[in-house]
C-alpha positions as CSV (number, residue, x, y, z in Angstrom):
1,M,0.0,0.1,0.0
2,I,1.1,3.5,-0.7
3,T,2.3,5.3,2.4
4,L,-0.1,8.1,3.7
5,A,1.1,11.7,3.8
6,N,2.5,12.6,7.2
7,R,-0.2,15.2,7.7
8,L,-2.7,12.5,8.0
9,Q,-0.9,10.7,10.8
10,N,-2.6,12.8,13.5
11,T,-5.8,13.7,11.5
12,Q,-8.9,11.7,12.1
13,E,-12.1,11.6,10.1
14,Y,-14.6,14.3,11.2
15,Y,-16.7,13.1,14.2
16,F,-20.1,13.7,12.4
17,S,-18.9,11.9,9.3
18,V,-18.2,8.7,11.4
19,K,-21.2,9.0,13.6
20,L,-23.7,9.8,11.0
21,R,-22.7,6.6,9.1
22,E,-23.6,4.7,12.4
23,V,-26.9,6.5,12.6
24,A,-27.6,5.7,8.9
25,Q,-26.9,2.2,9.5
26,M,-29.3,1.9,12.4
27,I,-31.9,3.6,10.3
28,A,-31.3,1.0,7.5
29,N,-31.7,-1.6,10.1
30,G,-35.2,-0.4,10.9
31,K,-34.4,1.9,13.8
32,K,-36.2,5.2,13.9
33,V,-33.4,7.5,15.1
34,I,-34.2,11.1,16.1
35,N,-31.1,13.1,15.2
36,L,-30.6,15.9,17.6
37,G,-26.9,16.1,16.9
38,I,-26.1,18.0,13.8
39,G,-26.8,21.6,13.0
40,S,-28.1,21.2,9.4
41,P,-31.2,23.4,9.0
42,D,-34.3,21.3,8.1
43,L,-36.3,24.4,7.1
44,S,-36.3,25.6,3.5
45,P,-34.9,28.8,1.9
46,H,-37.3,31.6,1.1
47,E,-39.3,30.6,-2.0
48,S,-37.9,33.7,-3.8
49,V,-34.4,32.4,-3.3
50,V,-35.1,29.2,-5.1
51,A,-37.1,31.1,-7.8
52,A,-33.9,33.2,-8.4
53,V,-31.8,30.0,-8.9
54,K,-34.3,28.6,-11.4
55,Q,-34.5,31.8,-13.4
56,A,-30.6,32.0,-13.4
57,M,-30.6,28.6,-15.2
58,H,-31.7,30.3,-18.4
59,D,-28.9,32.8,-18.5
60,P,-26.2,32.0,-21.1
61,K,-23.5,32.5,-18.5
62,A,-25.0,30.1,-16.0
63,H,-23.1,27.0,-17.1
64,Q,-19.7,28.5,-17.6
65,Y,-16.7,28.9,-15.2
66,Q,-17.4,31.7,-12.9
67,S,-15.0,34.4,-11.4
68,Y,-12.9,33.3,-8.5
69,Q,-14.0,36.3,-6.7
70,G,-17.7,35.8,-7.4
71,L,-20.1,38.1,-9.1
72,L,-19.6,41.7,-8.3
73,E,-23.4,41.9,-7.7
74,L,-22.9,39.1,-5.0
75,R,-20.1,41.0,-3.4
76,Q,-22.1,44.1,-3.3
77,A,-24.9,42.2,-1.7
78,M,-22.6,41.0,1.0
79,A,-21.2,44.4,1.6
80,H,-24.7,45.9,1.7
81,F,-25.7,43.2,4.2
82,Y,-22.9,44.0,6.4
83,S,-23.6,47.7,6.2
84,T,-27.3,47.4,7.2
85,K,-27.0,44.5,9.6
86,Y,-23.6,45.1,11.4
87,N,-22.9,48.7,10.7
88,V,-19.7,47.7,8.9
89,A,-18.5,49.4,5.6
90,L,-16.8,47.2,3.2
91,D,-15.4,47.7,-0.4
92,P,-17.2,45.0,-2.4
93,K,-14.3,45.1,-4.9
94,S,-11.5,44.4,-2.5
95,E,-12.7,43.6,1.0
96,V,-15.3,40.9,0.3
97,L,-14.5,37.3,-0.9
98,P,-17.3,34.7,-1.4
99,L,-16.4,31.2,-0.4
100,M,-17.9,27.8,-0.9
101,G,-18.8,27.6,2.7
102,S,-17.0,29.1,5.6
103,K,-15.5,25.8,6.6
104,E,-13.5,25.9,3.4
105,G,-12.5,29.4,4.3
106,I,-10.8,28.2,7.5
107,M,-8.5,26.1,5.4
108,H,-7.9,28.9,2.9
109,I,-7.0,31.2,5.8
110,A,-4.6,28.7,7.3
111,M,-2.9,28.1,4.1
112,A,-2.6,31.8,3.4
113,F,-1.1,32.8,6.7
114,L,0.5,29.9,8.5
115,N,3.8,28.0,8.1
116,P,4.7,24.7,9.7
117,G,5.4,25.3,13.5
118,D,3.4,28.5,13.7
119,K,1.2,28.6,16.8
120,V,-2.6,29.5,16.8
121,L,-4.8,30.3,19.6
122,V,-7.9,27.9,19.5
123,P,-11.0,28.1,21.9
124,N,-11.6,25.2,24.2
125,P,-14.5,24.3,23.6
126,G,-14.6,25.2,20.0
127,Y,-15.3,24.1,16.4
128,P,-13.2,20.9,15.8
129,T,-12.3,22.1,12.2
130,Y,-9.9,24.7,13.6
131,N,-7.7,22.0,15.1
132,S,-8.1,19.7,12.2
133,V,-7.0,22.3,9.7
134,L,-4.0,23.3,11.8
135,K,-2.8,19.6,11.8
136,L,-3.2,19.5,8.1
137,V,-1.0,22.6,7.5
138,G,1.5,21.6,10.2
139,A,0.7,24.5,12.6
140,Q,0.3,24.0,16.4
141,A,-2.9,24.7,18.3
142,V,-2.5,26.4,21.6
143,Y,-5.8,26.1,23.4
144,Y,-7.3,28.9,25.5
145,N,-10.0,28.1,28.0
146,L,-13.5,29.1,27.8
147,D,-15.7,28.3,30.8
148,E,-19.2,28.9,32.1
149,N,-18.0,31.0,35.1
150,N,-16.6,33.6,32.7
151,N,-19.6,33.6,30.3
152,W,-17.5,31.4,27.9
153,E,-15.2,34.3,27.3
154,P,-11.4,34.3,27.2
155,N,-9.4,35.1,30.3
156,F,-7.0,37.8,29.3
157,D,-4.9,37.4,32.3
158,D,-4.1,34.0,31.3
159,F,-3.0,35.2,28.0
160,E,-0.7,37.8,29.4
161,S,1.1,35.2,31.5
162,S,1.7,33.0,28.5
163,D,4.5,33.1,25.9
164,L,2.8,34.5,22.7
165,S,5.9,35.2,20.8
166,Q,5.2,32.4,18.2
167,V,1.5,32.9,18.0
168,K,0.4,34.2,14.6
169,L,-3.3,33.7,14.5
170,M,-6.3,33.4,16.8
171,F,-9.7,31.9,16.2
172,I,-12.7,33.4,17.9
173,N,-16.4,32.5,17.5
174,Y,-19.2,34.6,18.8
175,P,-22.1,33.9,18.9
176,N,-20.3,30.9,20.1
177,M,-20.6,27.3,19.0
178,P,-21.1,25.1,21.0
179,T,-22.0,27.1,24.0
180,G,-24.4,29.7,22.7
181,A,-22.5,32.5,24.4
182,T,-23.3,35.8,22.5
183,G,-20.1,37.7,23.1
184,S,-20.2,41.6,23.1
185,K,-18.8,44.7,21.5
186,Q,-16.7,45.2,24.6
187,L,-15.2,41.7,24.3
188,F,-14.3,42.4,20.7
189,D,-12.6,45.7,21.6
190,K,-10.5,43.8,24.1
191,M,-9.6,41.2,21.5
192,I,-8.6,43.9,19.0
193,A,-6.4,45.6,21.5
194,F,-4.9,42.2,22.5
195,A,-4.2,41.3,18.8
196,K,-2.6,44.6,18.1
197,A,-0.3,44.3,21.1
198,H,0.9,40.8,20.1
199,R,0.7,41.1,16.2
200,I,-1.8,38.3,16.0
201,L,-4.4,38.0,13.2
202,L,-7.9,37.5,14.7
203,V,-10.3,35.3,12.7
204,N,-14.0,35.7,13.8
205,D,-16.1,32.9,12.7
206,N,-19.6,34.4,12.7
207,P,-22.3,32.1,11.1
208,Y,-24.9,32.2,14.0
209,S,-25.6,36.1,14.3
210,F,-29.2,35.9,13.5
211,I,-30.4,32.6,15.2
212,L,-32.2,33.5,18.5
213,N,-30.0,36.6,18.9
214,D,-31.5,40.1,19.1
215,H,-28.2,42.1,18.6
216,P,-26.1,40.7,15.8
217,I,-22.5,42.1,16.0
218,S,-19.3,41.8,13.9
219,V,-15.8,42.1,15.1
220,L,-15.2,44.4,12.1
221,D,-17.5,47.0,13.7
222,C,-14.7,47.8,16.3
223,E,-12.3,50.7,15.9
224,G,-9.1,49.5,14.2
225,A,-10.4,46.0,13.5
226,K,-9.4,45.9,9.8
227,D,-5.8,46.2,10.9
228,V,-5.7,42.8,12.7
229,A,-9.1,41.0,12.1
230,I,-11.0,39.2,9.4
231,E,-14.4,37.6,9.6
232,L,-16.0,34.5,8.3
233,N,-19.7,34.3,7.7
234,S,-22.1,32.0,6.0
235,L,-25.6,31.7,4.5
236,S,-25.9,28.1,5.8
237,K,-27.8,28.8,9.1
238,T,-29.2,32.3,8.5
239,F,-30.9,31.4,5.3
240,N,-31.4,27.6,5.5
241,M,-28.9,27.1,2.7
242,S,-26.3,24.7,4.3
243,G,-26.1,22.4,1.3
244,W,-25.7,25.3,-1.1
245,R,-22.2,26.0,0.2
246,V,-22.2,29.8,0.3
247,G,-19.9,31.6,2.7
248,M,-17.7,34.7,2.8
249,V,-14.6,36.2,4.3
250,L,-14.5,39.9,4.9
251,G,-11.6,42.3,5.9
252,A,-8.9,44.5,4.6
253,K,-7.6,44.1,1.0
254,Y,-4.2,42.8,2.1
255,Y,-5.7,39.9,3.8
256,I,-8.4,39.2,1.2
257,D,-5.8,39.2,-1.6
258,A,-3.7,36.6,0.3
259,I,-6.8,34.3,0.8
260,L,-7.7,34.8,-2.9
261,K,-4.2,33.4,-4.0
262,V,-5.1,30.2,-2.2
263,K,-8.7,30.0,-3.2
264,S,-8.1,30.6,-6.9
265,N,-5.8,27.6,-7.0
266,M,-8.4,25.3,-5.3
267,D,-11.7,25.9,-7.1
268,S,-13.0,27.3,-10.3
269,G,-15.7,29.6,-9.0
270,M,-19.2,29.3,-7.5
271,F,-22.1,28.1,-9.7
272,Y,-23.7,31.1,-11.2
273,G,-27.4,30.1,-10.2
274,I,-26.3,29.7,-6.5
275,Q,-24.7,33.1,-6.6
276,K,-28.0,34.6,-7.9
277,G,-30.0,32.8,-5.1
278,A,-27.5,34.1,-2.5
279,I,-28.0,37.6,-3.8
280,K,-31.8,37.3,-3.2
281,A,-31.3,35.8,0.2
282,L,-29.1,38.6,1.4
283,N,-31.8,41.1,0.6
284,L,-34.7,39.4,2.3
285,P,-36.7,41.7,4.6
286,E,-36.6,41.6,8.5
287,V,-39.7,39.5,8.6
288,W,-37.6,36.5,7.4
289,F,-35.4,36.6,10.6
290,N,-38.4,37.1,12.8
291,E,-40.3,34.1,11.3
292,Q,-37.3,31.8,11.5
293,N,-36.7,32.7,15.2
294,K,-40.3,32.2,16.1
295,I,-39.8,28.6,14.9
296,Y,-36.5,28.2,16.7
297,T,-37.8,29.6,20.0
298,S,-40.7,27.1,20.1
299,R,-38.3,24.3,19.3
300,K,-35.8,25.6,22.0
301,N,-38.4,25.5,24.7
302,K,-39.2,21.9,24.0
303,V,-35.5,20.8,23.8
304,I,-34.9,22.6,27.1
305,K,-37.6,20.3,28.6
306,L,-35.9,17.4,27.0
307,A,-32.5,18.4,28.6
308,Q,-34.2,19.0,31.9
309,L,-35.8,15.6,31.8
310,L,-32.2,14.2,31.4
311,N,-31.3,16.3,34.7
312,C,-29.2,18.7,32.6
313,K,-28.6,22.3,33.4
314,V,-29.3,24.8,30.6
315,D,-28.7,28.5,30.1
316,K,-32.0,29.7,28.6
317,N,-30.5,32.9,27.3
318,S,-28.0,31.3,24.8
319,S,-28.2,32.1,21.2
320,G,-27.7,30.0,18.0
321,M,-29.3,26.9,16.9
322,F,-28.1,24.6,19.7
323,V,-28.8,24.0,23.3
324,W,-25.7,23.5,25.3
325,A,-26.5,21.5,28.5
326,K,-24.4,20.6,31.6
327,L,-24.7,16.9,32.7
328,P,-25.5,16.0,36.2
329,E,-22.5,15.5,38.5
330,N,-22.9,11.7,38.8
331,T,-22.8,11.1,35.0
332,K,-19.8,8.9,34.0
333,S,-19.1,10.8,30.8
334,A,-20.8,12.6,27.9
335,E,-19.9,9.7,25.5
336,A,-21.5,7.2,27.7
337,M,-24.6,9.3,28.2
338,I,-25.2,9.8,24.5
339,E,-24.4,6.2,23.5
340,E,-27.0,5.1,26.1
341,Q,-29.6,7.4,24.6
342,L,-28.7,6.3,21.0
343,Q,-28.8,2.6,21.8
344,N,-31.7,2.6,24.3
345,N,-33.9,5.5,22.9
346,H,-32.6,5.8,19.4
347,I,-31.9,9.6,20.1
348,F,-28.6,11.0,18.8
349,I,-27.2,13.8,20.8
350,T,-23.6,15.3,20.4
351,P,-21.2,14.9,23.3
352,G,-19.5,18.0,24.3
353,S,-16.2,16.4,24.5
354,I,-15.7,16.6,20.7
355,F,-15.5,20.3,21.1
356,G,-12.5,20.1,23.6
357,S,-11.7,19.0,27.1
358,N,-13.9,22.0,28.6
359,G,-16.8,20.2,27.0
360,N,-16.4,17.0,28.8
361,N,-19.3,17.5,31.2
362,Y,-21.7,18.8,28.5
363,I,-23.9,17.7,25.7
364,R,-25.3,19.6,22.7
365,F,-28.7,19.5,21.3
366,S,-29.6,20.7,17.7
367,L,-32.7,22.7,17.0
368,C,-32.7,21.5,13.4
369,L,-35.7,19.2,13.5
370,S,-39.5,19.5,13.9
371,E,-41.4,20.0,17.2
372,E,-43.1,16.7,16.5
373,L,-39.8,14.9,16.5
374,I,-38.7,16.7,19.7
375,D,-42.0,15.6,21.3
376,E,-41.2,12.1,20.3
377,A,-37.8,12.2,21.8
378,I,-39.3,13.5,25.1
379,L,-41.9,10.7,25.1
380,R,-39.2,8.1,24.4
381,V,-37.1,9.3,27.4
382,K,-40.1,9.4,29.7
383,Q,-41.1,5.9,28.7
384,S,-37.5,4.7,29.3
385,Q,-37.4,6.4,32.7
386,A,-40.8,4.9,33.6
387,V,-39.5,1.5,32.9
388,L,-36.4,1.9,35.0
389,H,-38.4,3.3,37.9
390,S,-40.7,0.2,37.7
391,L,-37.8,-2.3,38.1
């Protein structure tokens, strides 16, 4: 057999890729598994967005290679969205770069700015892809702690007592996944000052701004942010377009140009029809966000009942499309708990441990399924507990 590249020696297949195969096999075997694990929106995009894609299919340009930078009209829509929603002024010609999903953007950024051995500050708990990408490019993750007692925000005193001389980049993520912490403008101001003092590039991963969050913010709205910060965003969660793969990276021309050098060597542009659909989505009225959040609020209330039924503690004020729940103290582990629910009740929940060691005593529920299915999950747990109590 051909020897694998060294970069794969410490890189594992993505957790959900593995676990969802197991869930799919259970379903194939006749088990009715309720998937509360993954954050893939089950709701549909607005009908006008779908219509825009259909109409674009008849354009003579639709089936040709597209610009690596995306349509100027799309970049203008992204810049307008940031101006109206985040109070951030961006030049669509030089400070906006559409991506085929923000997950790919994490790789583009790593390849543009990191050399083997460079150190990167990574949140614990945090999105597993940050660490996976660093392993692939040979950079070193330096984890910084987020914990419940500090509202899931970094402790800057810990930073100042550390050797940051080799740190080149820092991932931040607010509204936070998996915890739902919203962050604040004050926190971003601190981060900008910290990044300037230590010559660190801040990368804010910001796909959850509009899900159960009344005050969307961007790190780029802070004074001096463009000197040291870039931001990733996505249409996946906000507009129910996760399978469409539409993201963006925003920031100063110097940073965007560097990322474009990588991107232009890795894809041949986004499909024309999808770009036209994205433009339509970015211009939807405020009622779109309100209607989506009515649905998520109702779902969240039911998921909280489910979490409490499992004796978990929940912060009801969290944002995003997940519920982050602390396990009772006598629980062996998150993995054991979710495996018990999967095997006994056919309910899939995400263990917090996949997001880092600070997630060991937590589990994460997705809001991306109907109220009827959440009710069914509640019923299954109640029936299971009733059987145990009768023994």
